[in-house]
C-alpha positions, 0 to 999 in steps of 0.5 A: 714657428718661423726660422730666425733671421740673421741679425743686421745691427743697423737694420734691426727694427727697434720697436715691438717685442723681439728675440735675439739668440746670441750663441756663445762668443757671437758678440752679445755685449757688442750687439747691445752696445750697438743697439744702444748707440742707435737708440741714442742717435734715433738711427734706422730710418723706417726701422728706427724708434719713434724718437731718439732717447737719452740714457735714463730712458733706455732700460738695460737689465742683466743678472749680476752686478759684474755684468752691469758694470761691464755693460755700462763701461762697454756702452760708454766706450762705444758711445765715445768711439762713435762720437770720435768717429763723427768728429773725425768723419771716418772710422776703421770700425766696420759698424761705425763706418757703415753708420757714418755712411748713413748720415749727411756730413752736415749732421756729424757735429750734432750726432757727435754732440748727442753721443758725447752727452750720452757718454757723459750721462752714463753714470745715470743710465738705467743699467742695472740688475733685475732686482735693483731695478725692481727695487727702484720701481717700487720706491719711485712709484710707491703710491702706484705700487702700494709699497712702503716708501722706506724698506730695508734690503736684506741680502740674507734672510736665512735667520728669518726663515729659520725662525719661521720654521721653528715657530711652525714646529712649536705651533703644530708639532709640540701638541701632537700625540705620540704616534703622530709626532713619531710620523713627523720625526721619521721625516724630520728630526729638527726644525732645521731639517724641516726647512731644508726639505720644504725650502724650494716648495716654500719659494714656489708658494711665495711666487703663487699668491693664490696658494693659501695655508687654509687649502691644506689640512693641519698636521694633526688632521693630515696624519690622522686622515693618512693613518686611517687611509693606510689602515684601510689599504692594509685591511683590503690587502689582508682580506685578499690574502686571507683566502690566497695564503692557504691555497698558495701554501698547499700548492707549493708544499704539494709541489715540493713533496712531489718534487715538481720544483727544483729543490735548491731553488725552492726549499721547504725551510725557506717556504716555511719562513715566508709563509710564517711571515705572511701569516704573522702579517695577516694577523697585524698588517703593516708596511714592514713585511720583508720576504727577502728573496721570497718576493721574487721566488713567489712571483710568476717569474720565480715559480716558472724558474723553479718549476720542473714538471708540467705547466707552472700553476696559475694561481692569483696569489703569485701575481698578487705577491707582486701587487702586494710588494708594490702596494706596501711600497706605496701606502698612503703617507702624510709627507705630501700633506705635511710638506704642503701645509708647512710650505704654505704656512711658512710662505705666509709667515715669511711675507708677514714678517717681512712686511712688519719689519719693512724688509725685502729679500731679492726675490721679494723685489720681483714678487712685489712689483709683479703683484703691483702690476697685477693689482688694481693700479697695475695698468696705471703703474705699467703706463708710468714705467713704460713712459719712463722706459720706452725701450728695454733690453734684457740681457741673459734672457735665458736665465730669467724666471716666470715672474721676471718675464711676466713683469716685462710682458705686462709692461711691454705686452706681446702681440702674437700677430706678425703685423706690427701695430701702431702701439708697438712703435712707441715701445720696444722690448729686446730680449737677448740670450742663448737658450743653449746656455740656460744652466741656472735652474738651481737659482730658479731660471726657467728655460721654458719661460724662454721658450714661451717668449720665443713662441710669443714673439714668433716672426720676430726672431734674430740670431747672431751667427758668427763666433768672434771668440774661438779659433776657427777649428775649435768652432768647427769641432763644436759645430760637428759635435752638436750637429751629429747629436742634432740627428738623434731622435731627441735633437741635440738638446732633447727638446724635439717632441716627434723624432720623425719631424725635424722642423722648427715647430717640432723642436723649439731648441734646435742647434744651428751651426755658427761661422767663425771669425775669431782669433788669428793667433795659433797655439803651438805645443812642442813646436807643433800646431795644437789640435783644436779639440783633443779627446782623451780616451781610456787606455788599454789597461782599463777593463771595465766601466770606471767608478766615479771615484776611479774616473776622478783620480785617474783623469785628475792625475793624467790631466795634471801631468799633461799641464805640468808638461806643457808649462815646462815646455813653455819655460824651455820655449817650445810651447807658445802662442804665435800671431799672424805677424810672427810675434810669439809669447809663451804659455803662462799658467794663467792661460789655463782654465780647468772647468769642473762641476763641483768642489769635490772635482776641484779638490781632486785636480788641485791636489794633483797639480800641487804634487807637480808644483803647479799653483792654482786658484779655485773660483766657484759661483755656488760654494759657501765658505761655511761648507769648507773644512775651515769652518769646522776647524774654526768651530772647534777653536771658538768652542775652546775659546768660549769654554777654556776650562773644558779640556776636551774642547781645548784638545780638539782645538789644538789638534785641528788643521788650522792651528796645525801643531805637530804630533810631537808638540801635542805630545808635549802638552800631554806629558807636561802639566805646566805647559798645559796650564799655560795653554789653558791660561792663553785660551782664557785670555782669548775668552776675555779678549773676545768678550771685550773687543769681539771675535775678530780681534781675538781670532787675529791674536790667536792667528799670530800667536800660533804663527798660522799665517806664516805656516799657511802661506809657506805651504805649497798646498792650499794654504792660501785658500785656508787662510782666505776662508779663515779670515772670511769666516772671521769677518762674517762672525764679527758681523753676526756678533753685532746682532747676537748676545754672547759667545754661545749664541755666536757658536750656535749661529756658526753651527747652524750655517755649517749644518745647513751646507748652504750653496752660497746663495748669499753674496757675502758667504760665497768663497772669495778668490784667494790669490790674484797671481797668474795661476792655473784657474780651476773654475766651476762650469757655472762660474765660467759662463760668460767668460773665456780662456785661452786653453780649457781642460775638461777632465771630468766632463763625463761625470754626472749626478743622476736625480736624487730620489730622496730629495722630495718633492721631486720636481719635473715638467710634464709634456705640456711644460707645466711644473709638477711636484711628486712626493712619491715619485713613480717611474714616469716622474723619475724618467721625466726628471732624469730627462730634464737633468740630462737636458740641462747637463747637455746645455752645461756641456755646451757652455764648457765646450765654448769657453776656449779661445785656442784649444780644449781637452776632454776626459772621456771614459765609460761611466755607469751614469748617463752624462751629456757627453755619452748622449752626444756620443750616442755611447752606451755604457759598455766596456772601455774597448767598445766605448773607444770604438763608439767615440771613434765612430762618432767623432773620428771623421772630424779633422778638428778633433784628435782622439788619443789616450789619456796622458801617462801619469808623470811625476815631472814638476813644473819649474817656472823660469827664475826671475832675474833680480835686477838692482837699480837706484831708487828714483829721487823725488824732486818735486813737491809731494803735495800741491796746495789745492782748494775750492774758492769763490768770487767772494774769496777773491774780493776780500782781503786775506793773508794767504791761500789757505784761507781761500779754501775756507771761503767755499760757499756751501749754499747760495746765500753764503755769497751774500755775507761778505758783500753785505757785511759792511752795510750793518754799520750803516743800518745801526746809524740810520733812522727809519722813515715811515713815509719811505717806500718799503724798499728804502726803509727795509733793513740792510745787511746780510740778514736782509740779503739772505731773506730776499734772495731766499724768497726770490729763489722760492718764487722761481722754484714755484714758478714766477708766472704761477706766483703772479697768478696766485699772490695769496701763496706769496703772502702765506710764504712771506707771513711764515718767513717774517714770523720767524724773524719778527718782521710781521710789520713789514710783511704787507710792504714786502708782498707789494714790493715783490709783486712789483718785481715780478711785473717789472718789465725789462729788455735787452740793451741790444738790439734796441727796441727789443721786446720787454718782458717781466719775471712773470712772463719768463718761460725758460729759466733756471734758478740757482744754477751751480757751476764749477770752474777748474783753475790751475795756478791762475795769477789773480793780479793778471786776471785783474789786469785783463778785466780792467782792460776790457770792463769799463777801462780807466775807471777806478776800482779796488785791486783784487787779492794778490795770489794764485787760484789753484783748484776749483772756482765754485759759484751759484747764479741766481737766475739764468733765463732766455729772452729773445732767443738769448741766454742771460745771467741775472744776479739779485743785489739787495745793496741799499744805495740811498733812500730815493729813486734818484740814488739808483741812477746808472752812474751810482750803480756802476760805482757800486759795481766797481767798488764791490768788484761785481764786474768780476762776478759778472764776467765769471758768470758769463764765462760759466754760461759760455762753457755750458752753452758751448757744451749743449748747443750744436751750432753755438755762437757767443755773440748771437746766443748770449745776452751777458749779465744783468745785475738787478739792484732790487731796491732801485725798482722805482728808478728809470732803469729799474735798478738794472745794470747790464754788462756783456763781456766781449768775445775776446775777453771770454776767450782770453779767460777761457784760455786762462782757466784751461791753464794755457799760455795767453797770447802776447798782449 
């Protein structure tokens, strides 16, 4: 594996598969935005992608909705900044300045326009989470993926999974014999416990479609087979001891009689007890043999300890006692077979239920797309997606899992050679992440997937090597800590395979120091420059290794005391931040973040902060609101509301913390029966309210009846937290109640979620932020990833949680990196699992150490468990004095690290500066509060109306709406005229809005199908006409209409200018747009002034009706029947179905112009030309109105037989267009 190259933003090849390692604070998002910018521009010369791309073609994938929105905003901003730089021809941004230098000045305008369009297009950009993108691919390519067209996304499938577990329990456990059922109940007492045990294994099987339930024995058979095997094992053990026991007894009894052994260590009464237990066990062998201290005393080491004379006996029974103890511990158990069968059955059942109910969970989106790509149509689907997204950028790639990586490696195949192939140039997969920050294994993220991708992209690795976040001294300290650890046998991150070799082939995850180019501010504490990294060491009074609880309490109080102290110094003006120009601003509570591992640590530090009047807020990415103490209190309250006649339930409810009655108040209820009766009636009223209105309204009434919000918000402790959780739970229960029947069902729902102790995997259940005030932030390390804080405290960084051997199966990676499960873990499996736990803790420690901008504090202490810090320090569990020596030896020589004792515990309270109450007169509103604003149309300007309010009602909801007012007057003509059967269809066809709507509709349909295509397949037009005429009872006119429309398709026309231009027909048009909708913003436009401008420029001196007097304020909306390109000019066309007469001569140019003036189509033509002008100006880089536009064509389609074919051409002058453009922008018009 080759060494990675330092990334150059402007020369990185944008083709093939490439891996970018972005260490903490090195500008990963900035890099993604810059690469996106290059892809939009097609920048890079030989390193560019084969063509420039649009935002919908560039796939950017990340893992959270928040990160998605941040990426979208940052990329949009970067595109806008780059466009402005190209407009101005210069930039103070180094990257943009270098980009400008690589383009000739003549290209600046086109580059700016491309970037502006891309920025405007960002709302449709393909930037999304991996799950939402997979869901969109399944929906958009339903045929190729074999997916349903309509599937519902469920954010919480826990109810469905629990139901599957109960079904399994009923199916396989209800009919078991007593002995077999007892075996199962020894493992799991309820279906819920069974599900908790096999949930992770079920998830693994869901991702392995090759695993089938038929591969595993059913519980009855598995237990029977296991019991038989166990009996055979016990029989073999007993057979050996039938001979060994008498011989061992004789040897030891003789030794005691001859006093060859120490009488205190091997006494006759103890020996008789052990021998009796062994004899009883031989008569009925089982796993319950307990010799107590005899296991050691009867072993070779124990015999050697107590033997006084000569050489201890070497009988096989003494070695056999050790074997017997181990064998009894590892007898055959059915747990593995039971769990494997349950997990595989549940995986199949869950998938079946999801398909039957057309549901999908988040993981199902990935699995189904992955299965589709591996299926029979996988190659076709991959090609479709690859054409849709030629380039993909995967953010936070270290958090991916095997399924996600297999999806992208299938779409963008890997090439193991370092030679770029021709195929590589037509797509690109850029993987951006930092394996040192891979800390989400509990969510399925797999660092080994990252390492596999790293191997697959060998020779295409790049690094971001400059930290732009942190102070240079802080970067130096972190570099020093991990560089020291890199010298250890396992490397800094425990991935080095051979301790003798330190090359990159032997260590796929080495630590590489980064450069610093971060903040220019400086933190001063008590007027002194603060150390970048401070390590708090145990004081001299600590004489032994601390327990976890003692460590928690001691360092929480010391840390809280120090924070209160520096905040108070900030109030007095001695602790502040100083910029390079000398400006200062004081330290605020919100500048401080305390990073913890879990809620227990958060509660410890927040409790100490509260004692010192330092308010804080807790943020976690894993905690579920159901795991809070509030959920248990709410369960008591709801139980009492559901059964208010049960005194015991009522007493439990009013005694909980949420209701918060004092002991005196509780005693009053106990002593006064009348008060108790009133309380019972009150809770009966809650019961009725619950049944009538729901649980949420009832709980709100209860909250205010007992003044709970006022009491909690007045509490200096965690009252805000309690109230937030309470309201959150109430909302979740109200939502769940929609699917449940009755109070008891809802109580059972709450009890189940509390019992599950879920980790907040459902987004709805995660604890919410209780306050957005400027408070000290207590954040879990997992939640802090990707964030930055001015000051970071890590008071419990030495705490560690070893692998829990009771949570089976134990998962670990073998030497080849393959995932393994152990149901009876041996020492080798435990060592491997603990090794991987420590490796992830080291990565989590790296995340924690790189969150700070200015300074970081660590709480170091010797603990029994091996933590990430103890590994980085190479510190062994020892006395505090030796621990301090080891820390000093490891870090003492780094000038950026200060070693000092833990701050003394102080009771000093934080007293923030008092805000001065400034009184000022309220400003008076002297303008109209509401502005009359509406959406109008051309029709609204040409009809006689009384006030502007009616204008708002004239908004065209569809294209055909604009026909109604202009054709309405023809209804009267229709009712008084007689049909002449000898006339052509265009003359005899009915007039009025119904006919106009019909004709416009069929012409729109022809355009959407393709004018040329319909001309080549006239039978399609005939079929569509027959269908539409039948709906209106016009079957007799169907043939004539078909002939008329075919004539329209083939009627040739040419632009008035230039003369002798090429004539075309609708059937020959290649570039056109049907029913183009436009919106023109208008602000206080005087309609009379607008009319005067039009009459000066369009057919001046000719009479026409005046427009409605008034103002336009809002939006002017319209639909253009047809926009097309002829002779490299863009034109607008509006179909007119007005009936001017019953012969071709009635449709001469003068007659049609009079209709244009009478109906004020001149206004319509000018507005359409203005809309087209604005569109072309925004799309064409070198747009010229006179050269690129051809004006408007009003086509009176009944005059097709006339010399001009019923066409009226009108092209407003550039002067008029500019005047109207200025008017609609709200600018003052030039005089005259």
